[in-house]
C-alpha positions as CSV (number, residue, x, y, z in Angstrom):
1,M,89.7,26.1,-57.8
2,E,86.6,27.4,-59.5
3,S,84.7,25.3,-62.0
4,P,83.2,27.0,-65.1
5,Q,79.7,26.4,-63.7
6,E,80.4,28.3,-60.5
7,K,82.0,31.1,-62.5
8,K,78.8,31.6,-64.5
9,F,76.7,32.2,-61.4
10,I,77.6,35.6,-60.0
11,P,74.9,37.3,-58.0
12,K,75.6,40.8,-59.4
13,G,72.7,42.3,-57.4
14,A,74.1,41.1,-54.1
15,F,77.6,42.0,-55.1
16,A,76.6,45.5,-56.1
17,F,74.6,45.9,-52.9
18,F,77.6,44.8,-50.8
19,I,79.8,47.4,-52.5
20,A,77.2,50.1,-52.2
21,L,76.8,49.3,-48.5
22,V,80.6,49.5,-47.9
23,L,80.8,52.8,-49.8
24,L,77.9,54.3,-47.9
25,S,79.3,53.2,-44.5
26,L,82.7,54.6,-45.4
27,A,81.2,57.9,-46.5
28,F,79.1,58.0,-43.3
29,W,82.2,57.3,-41.2
30,Y,84.3,59.9,-42.9
31,G,81.5,62.4,-42.6
32,I,81.4,62.0,-38.8
33,Y,85.2,61.9,-38.7
34,F,85.7,65.2,-40.4
35,L,82.9,66.8,-38.3
36,M,84.7,65.8,-35.2
37,I,88.0,67.2,-36.5
38,E,86.3,70.6,-37.3
39,R,84.8,70.8,-33.8
40,T,88.1,70.5,-32.0
């Protein structure tokens, strides 16, 4: 499905930013989640 020309162009900056954003949101969500568990 992918041509060699498309495979060469990989926006690593945007890809790394997306992964970092997902990891940060997961860490933020789990932080709030465990805080709520400790309060009950």
